[in-house]
C-alpha positions as CSV (number, residue, x, y, z in Angstrom):
1,M,45.0,22.9,-10.8
2,R,41.7,24.7,-11.4
3,Q,39.6,25.1,-8.3
4,T,35.8,24.3,-8.6
5,E,32.9,25.2,-6.4
6,T,29.7,23.3,-5.7
7,L,26.3,24.7,-6.5
8,T,23.3,24.2,-4.3
9,V,19.9,24.1,-6.1
10,N,16.3,23.3,-5.1
11,M,14.3,20.5,-6.7
12,G,10.7,21.0,-5.8
13,P,8.5,21.2,-3.9
14,Q,6.2,20.6,-6.9
15,H,3.7,17.9,-7.3
16,P,3.7,15.4,-9.1
17,S,7.2,15.9,-10.5
18,T,8.8,15.2,-7.1
19,H,6.3,12.4,-6.3
20,G,4.5,14.7,-3.9
21,V,5.2,18.0,-2.2
22,L,8.8,17.2,-1.6
23,R,11.8,19.6,-1.6
24,L,15.3,18.3,-2.4
25,I,18.2,20.5,-1.6
26,V,20.9,19.2,-4.0
27,E,24.6,20.1,-3.9
28,L,26.1,19.7,-7.3
29,D,29.6,19.6,-8.7
30,G,28.8,20.4,-12.3
31,E,26.0,17.8,-12.9
32,V,27.3,15.3,-10.3
33,V,25.4,15.0,-7.1
34,Q,27.5,15.6,-4.0
35,A,24.7,15.7,-1.4
36,V,20.9,15.5,-1.2
37,K,18.8,16.7,1.7
38,P,15.1,15.8,1.5
39,V,12.9,18.5,3.1
40,V,9.4,17.3,4.1
41,G,6.5,18.9,6.1
42,Y,4.8,20.9,3.4
43,L,1.8,18.6,3.5
44,H,1.7,18.1,7.3
45,T,-1.8,17.2,8.5
46,G,-1.3,15.8,12.0
47,M,-2.9,12.5,11.1
48,E,-1.6,10.6,14.2
49,K,-3.1,13.2,16.5
50,E,-6.3,13.0,14.4
51,L,-6.4,9.3,15.2
52,E,-6.1,10.1,18.9
53,D,-9.0,12.6,18.5
54,Q,-11.3,10.2,16.6
55,R,-13.1,7.1,17.8
56,Y,-11.5,3.9,16.5
57,I,-13.9,3.3,13.6
58,Q,-13.8,7.0,12.6
59,G,-10.0,6.8,12.6
60,I,-10.1,4.3,9.7
61,T,-11.0,7.2,7.4
62,V,-7.8,9.0,8.4
63,T,-5.7,6.0,7.4
64,D,-7.1,6.1,3.9
65,R,-5.5,9.4,3.4
66,M,-1.9,8.5,4.4
67,D,-0.7,6.4,1.5
68,Y,-3.6,7.3,-0.7
69,L,-2.4,4.8,-3.3
70,S,-2.8,1.9,-0.8
71,P,-5.7,2.9,1.4
72,L,-6.9,-0.7,2.0
73,S,-3.5,-1.7,3.2
74,N,-3.5,1.2,5.6
75,N,-7.0,0.2,6.8
76,L,-5.8,-3.3,7.4
77,A,-2.8,-2.3,9.4
78,Y,-4.8,-0.1,11.7
79,V,-7.6,-2.5,12.1
80,L,-5.3,-5.4,13.0
81,S,-3.9,-3.4,15.9
82,I,-7.5,-2.7,17.1
83,E,-8.4,-6.4,16.7
84,Q,-5.3,-7.4,18.7
85,L,-6.5,-5.1,21.5
86,C,-10.0,-6.5,21.4
87,G,-9.2,-10.2,20.8
88,L,-11.0,-10.2,17.5
89,A,-10.5,-12.3,14.4
90,P,-12.7,-12.5,11.3
91,P,-14.1,-15.8,10.0
92,P,-12.4,-17.5,7.0
93,K,-14.4,-15.6,4.4
94,G,-13.5,-12.3,5.9
95,Q,-9.8,-13.2,6.1
96,W,-9.7,-14.3,2.5
97,L,-11.6,-11.3,1.2
98,R,-9.1,-9.1,3.0
99,V,-6.3,-10.8,1.3
100,L,-8.1,-10.5,-2.1
101,L,-8.6,-6.8,-1.6
102,V,-5.2,-5.8,-0.3
103,E,-3.5,-7.8,-3.1
104,L,-5.6,-5.9,-5.7
105,Q,-4.5,-2.8,-3.9
106,R,-0.9,-3.8,-4.2
107,I,-1.3,-4.3,-7.9
108,S,-3.0,-0.9,-8.2
109,S,-0.2,0.9,-6.2
110,H,2.6,-0.8,-8.2
111,L,0.9,0.2,-11.5
112,I,0.9,3.8,-10.5
113,W,4.6,3.4,-9.5
114,L,5.5,1.7,-12.7
115,G,3.7,4.2,-14.9
116,T,5.1,7.3,-13.2
117,H,8.6,5.8,-12.9
118,A,8.8,5.0,-16.6
119,M,7.5,8.5,-17.4
120,D,10.2,10.0,-15.2
121,L,12.7,8.3,-17.5
122,G,11.0,9.4,-20.7
123,A,8.7,6.4,-21.5
124,T,5.2,7.7,-21.8
125,T,3.3,4.8,-23.3
126,V,3.8,2.6,-20.2
127,F,2.0,5.1,-18.1
128,L,-1.1,4.9,-20.3
129,Y,-1.0,1.1,-20.2
130,C,-0.7,1.0,-16.4
131,L,-3.6,3.5,-15.9
132,R,-5.8,1.3,-18.0
133,E,-5.4,-1.6,-15.6
134,R,-5.6,0.6,-12.5
135,E,-8.9,2.0,-13.7
136,A,-10.3,-1.6,-13.9
137,I,-9.2,-2.2,-10.3
138,L,-10.8,1.1,-9.1
139,D,-14.0,-0.1,-10.8
140,L,-13.8,-3.2,-8.7
141,F,-13.4,-1.1,-5.5
142,E,-16.3,1.0,-6.5
143,M,-18.4,-2.2,-6.9
144,A,-17.3,-3.4,-3.5
145,S,-17.6,-0.2,-1.4
146,G,-19.3,2.5,-3.6
147,V,-16.0,4.5,-3.5
148,R,-13.0,4.3,-5.9
149,L,-10.2,5.5,-3.7
150,M,-10.9,6.2,0.0
151,T,-12.8,3.0,0.6
152,T,-12.7,2.7,4.5
153,F,-13.8,-0.9,3.7
154,I,-11.9,-3.0,6.2
155,R,-13.4,-2.7,9.7
156,P,-12.7,-4.3,13.1
157,G,-13.9,-7.9,13.0
158,G,-14.0,-8.1,9.2
159,L,-15.3,-5.8,6.5
160,R,-18.0,-3.2,6.1
161,Q,-20.1,-5.7,4.1
162,D,-19.9,-8.7,1.9
163,L,-18.9,-8.2,-1.8
164,P,-21.7,-8.1,-4.4
165,R,-22.0,-10.7,-7.1
166,E,-21.1,-8.1,-9.7
167,F,-17.6,-7.8,-8.1
168,Y,-16.9,-11.4,-9.2
169,E,-18.8,-11.5,-12.5
170,G,-18.9,-7.9,-13.7
171,Y,-21.8,-6.1,-15.4
172,S,-22.7,-3.7,-18.1
173,R,-23.1,0.1,-17.5
174,D,-24.1,2.7,-20.2
175,G,-23.2,0.2,-22.9
176,K,-19.7,-0.4,-21.4
177,R,-18.6,-3.8,-20.0
178,I,-17.2,-3.5,-16.5
179,Q,-14.9,-6.4,-15.7
180,G,-15.4,-8.6,-12.7
181,V,-12.4,-9.6,-10.7
182,R,-12.2,-13.1,-12.3
183,E,-12.1,-11.7,-15.8
184,F,-9.6,-9.0,-14.8
185,I,-7.2,-11.3,-13.0
186,A,-7.3,-13.9,-15.7
187,D,-6.2,-11.3,-18.3
188,F,-3.7,-9.4,-16.1
189,P,-0.5,-11.6,-16.7
190,R,-0.8,-10.8,-20.4
191,R,-0.9,-7.1,-19.5
192,V,2.3,-7.5,-17.4
193,D,3.9,-9.1,-20.4
194,D,3.1,-5.9,-22.4
195,Y,4.9,-3.7,-19.7
196,E,7.9,-5.9,-19.8
197,A,8.0,-5.9,-23.6
198,L,8.3,-2.1,-23.5
199,L,10.9,-1.8,-20.7
200,T,12.7,-4.9,-19.5
201,T,15.2,-5.2,-22.4
202,N,14.8,-1.6,-23.7
203,P,18.4,-0.3,-24.2
204,I,17.5,3.2,-23.1
205,F,15.8,2.0,-20.0
206,L,18.7,-0.3,-19.2
207,R,21.2,2.5,-19.4
208,R,19.1,4.7,-17.2
209,T,18.6,2.1,-14.4
210,Q,21.4,-0.5,-14.3
211,G,24.2,0.3,-11.9
212,V,22.3,3.4,-10.7
213,G,21.3,3.9,-7.1
214,V,23.0,0.8,-5.8
215,I,22.5,-0.1,-2.1
216,T,24.0,-3.3,-0.7
217,A,22.0,-5.7,1.5
218,D,24.0,-4.7,4.6
219,D,23.4,-1.0,4.0
220,A,19.7,-1.5,3.3
221,V,19.3,-3.3,6.6
222,D,21.3,-0.6,8.4
223,W,19.0,2.0,6.9
224,C,15.9,0.0,8.1
225,L,14.5,-0.2,4.6
226,T,11.6,-2.5,3.9
227,G,9.5,-3.5,0.9
228,P,10.7,-3.9,-2.7
229,I,13.7,-1.6,-2.2
230,L,15.1,-4.0,0.5
231,R,14.3,-7.2,-1.4
232,A,16.0,-5.7,-4.5
233,S,19.2,-5.8,-2.5
234,G,18.7,-9.5,-1.9
235,V,17.3,-9.4,1.6
236,N,14.5,-12.0,1.9
237,Y,12.1,-10.1,4.2
238,D,8.4,-9.9,3.6
239,V,6.0,-9.4,6.5
240,R,3.5,-11.8,4.8
241,R,6.1,-14.5,5.2
242,T,8.0,-13.6,8.4
243,T,4.9,-12.8,10.6
244,P,1.8,-13.9,8.6
245,Y,-1.5,-12.1,9.2
246,S,-5.0,-12.4,7.8
247,S,-4.4,-16.0,6.7
248,Y,-1.4,-15.4,4.4
249,E,0.1,-18.6,5.8
250,Q,-2.6,-20.4,3.7
251,F,-1.4,-18.9,0.4
252,D,1.4,-20.2,-1.9
253,F,3.5,-17.4,-3.4
254,E,7.1,-16.4,-3.9
255,V,9.0,-13.4,-2.6
256,P,10.9,-11.9,-5.5
257,L,14.5,-10.9,-4.8
258,G,17.1,-8.9,-6.6
259,T,20.9,-9.3,-6.7
260,N,22.4,-5.9,-7.5
261,G,20.2,-3.5,-5.4
262,D,20.1,-0.9,-8.2
263,V,17.2,1.0,-9.8
264,Y,16.8,-1.8,-12.4
265,D,16.5,-4.6,-9.8
266,R,13.8,-2.5,-7.9
267,Y,11.9,-2.4,-11.2
268,L,12.3,-6.2,-11.7
269,V,11.1,-7.0,-8.1
270,R,8.0,-4.9,-8.4
271,V,7.1,-6.4,-11.8
272,A,7.5,-9.9,-10.3
273,E,5.3,-8.8,-7.4
274,L,2.6,-7.9,-9.8
275,R,2.6,-11.5,-11.0
276,Q,2.7,-12.9,-7.5
277,S,-0.2,-10.7,-6.3
278,A,-2.3,-12.0,-9.3
279,R,-1.4,-15.5,-8.2
280,I,-2.6,-14.8,-4.6
281,V,-5.8,-13.2,-5.9
282,T,-6.5,-16.4,-8.0
283,Q,-6.0,-18.6,-4.9
284,A,-8.2,-16.3,-2.8
285,L,-11.0,-16.7,-5.4
286,A,-10.6,-20.4,-5.4
287,K,-10.9,-20.5,-1.6
288,L,-14.0,-18.3,-1.6
289,A,-15.6,-20.5,-4.1
290,T,-15.6,-23.4,-1.5
291,L,-17.8,-21.3,0.8
292,P,-21.6,-20.8,0.6
293,D,-22.7,-17.3,-0.5
294,E,-24.2,-16.7,3.0
295,A,-21.0,-17.4,4.9
296,P,-20.3,-14.6,7.3
297,V,-17.5,-12.0,6.7
298,N,-17.5,-10.5,10.2
299,A,-16.8,-11.9,13.6
300,D,-19.8,-12.6,15.8
301,H,-18.8,-10.3,18.7
302,R,-21.5,-7.8,19.4
303,D,-19.4,-5.7,21.7
304,Y,-17.2,-4.7,18.9
305,V,-18.9,-5.6,15.6
306,P,-22.3,-4.1,14.7
307,P,-25.0,-6.8,14.2
308,P,-26.3,-7.5,10.6
309,K,-28.7,-4.8,9.5
310,E,-31.4,-7.2,8.7
311,E,-31.6,-8.1,12.4
312,L,-32.4,-4.5,13.4
313,S,-36.0,-4.8,12.3
314,W,-36.9,-7.7,14.6
315,S,-34.3,-7.9,17.4
316,M,-34.3,-5.3,20.2
317,E,-31.0,-6.6,21.5
318,S,-29.4,-6.2,18.1
319,L,-30.8,-2.6,17.8
320,I,-29.4,-1.7,21.2
321,R,-26.0,-3.2,20.3
322,H,-26.0,-1.3,17.0
323,F,-27.0,2.0,18.8
324,K,-24.3,1.6,21.5
325,I,-21.5,0.9,19.0
326,W,-22.3,3.8,16.8
327,T,-22.9,6.3,19.6
328,E,-20.4,5.3,22.2
329,G,-17.8,3.7,19.9
330,L,-15.7,0.6,20.5
331,L,-14.2,0.2,24.0
332,P,-11.1,-2.0,23.8
333,P,-9.5,-3.3,27.0
334,V,-6.6,-1.3,28.4
335,G,-3.4,-2.3,26.5
336,E,-1.2,-1.7,23.6
337,A,-0.8,-3.3,20.2
338,Y,1.4,-3.1,17.0
339,V,0.7,-5.4,14.0
340,P,2.8,-4.8,10.9
341,V,1.6,-5.6,7.4
342,E,3.4,-5.7,4.0
343,S,2.0,-2.8,2.0
344,A,3.1,-2.0,-1.6
345,K,5.9,0.2,-0.3
346,G,7.1,-1.8,2.7
347,E,6.3,-2.5,6.3
348,I,3.5,-0.3,7.8
349,G,2.1,-0.7,11.2
350,F,0.2,1.3,13.8
351,Y,1.2,1.4,17.4
352,V,-2.0,1.9,19.3
353,V,-2.4,2.4,23.1
354,S,-5.8,1.9,24.7
355,D,-6.9,3.4,28.0
356,G,-10.3,1.7,27.8
357,T,-12.1,4.6,26.3
358,A,-13.5,5.0,22.8
359,R,-10.4,6.9,21.5
360,P,-6.8,5.7,21.4
361,L,-4.6,7.2,24.1
362,R,-1.7,7.1,21.7
363,A,-1.5,6.3,18.0
364,H,1.7,6.2,16.0
365,V,2.4,4.8,12.5
366,R,5.6,3.2,11.2
367,P,5.4,4.5,7.6
368,P,7.6,2.8,4.9
369,S,7.8,5.9,2.6
370,F,9.2,8.0,5.4
371,V,11.8,5.4,6.4
372,N,12.8,4.5,2.9
373,L,13.2,8.2,1.8
374,Q,16.2,8.7,4.1
375,A,18.3,6.5,1.9
376,L,18.0,8.8,-1.1
377,E,21.3,10.6,-0.6
378,H,23.1,7.2,-0.3
379,L,21.5,6.1,-3.6
380,A,22.1,9.3,-5.6
381,K,25.6,10.5,-4.4
382,G,28.1,10.4,-7.2
383,H,25.5,10.1,-9.9
384,M,24.3,12.7,-12.4
385,I,21.4,14.9,-11.4
386,A,19.3,13.1,-14.1
387,D,20.0,9.9,-12.2
388,L,18.7,11.5,-9.0
389,V,15.3,11.5,-10.6
390,A,15.6,7.7,-11.3
391,C,16.7,7.1,-7.7
392,L,13.8,9.0,-6.2
393,G,11.3,7.3,-8.4
394,S,12.7,3.8,-7.5
395,I,12.0,4.3,-3.8
396,D,8.2,4.8,-4.5
397,I,7.1,7.4,-1.9
398,V,3.8,9.1,-1.1
399,L,4.1,12.3,0.8
400,G,0.7,11.9,2.5
401,E,2.3,9.0,4.5
402,I,5.5,10.9,5.1
403,D,4.1,14.1,6.4
404,R,1.0,12.6,8.1
């Protein structure tokens, strides 16, 4: 019989075609994948050591730049660990606003995933549709924080500030109507219908995704996968349900599950999550409507939360507290904390150790992209090299979180 030899080739590192600065060493038998070795580290920034070198509040800006498509989720995960150390908890308005913002962030992240994943498989129109809705969400973040991407908006004890009325109702700028969150979320399910009309029963998309990159529920658990890639294999694990945080136990939503664990099921789960996130945002808006406009968003704990700025002009004690927090930093008690959250890509959490000073003694992140990427060879082995692209896209990675 004829003897064959395998060929080893490089895919990447080139951004954005490998979803970041990722190198894949691929062993091929013809066009069939025999082995894949992801090589990371080209973007290494030492963010965990940066967290240990920065004061607690300063460190929040570092978390924005890990999964830069879900900065608010990163903020929340880090802040929850700080709050556990300090014994802090925001009032109801602060909790509900956090849920509102991180669910909008989940929608935004899934939209980028959906658009780029479809484009990986040759469907360009979906990318343009998804960017249209993501731009509307970034407009909302700009209204809330003044920044479109790196918001650093969630702070220990609550939020940087309350949301302006324009965030809810929208406004006009340079003759253009900027949607408020109520208008956006009411129209969003129709937009998801548009995405599904283009992809869900598209015969080309089905042939590229069904039966490709299958991982069973047992294997997904063994690989410690989390997020949509785990739920697409039928494992009912969502941190918002298993260990609720930030008042998620007060919200009614479903956890979408797949059955086959292939690329197509991962698509279906994320599209269903778009609808569930819109459902949660609608509930958060209804809860917020029951509170007066002047309801506080931050905990009243002056050792860790700066006093309202309007007090600084007449209260010497508030001025002193403000000065001490911003010059000395927060001083949590000695201890350690880890509070996971469900980001768009899976479970993320920060293990933080306090020695009583203004900087963490140790900070380490559990990043979903890094953990989920290890399953790539399992997903792609035995498939064509073109299917490797589909498998990589279906994981939904961001290299800023992987290399950190």
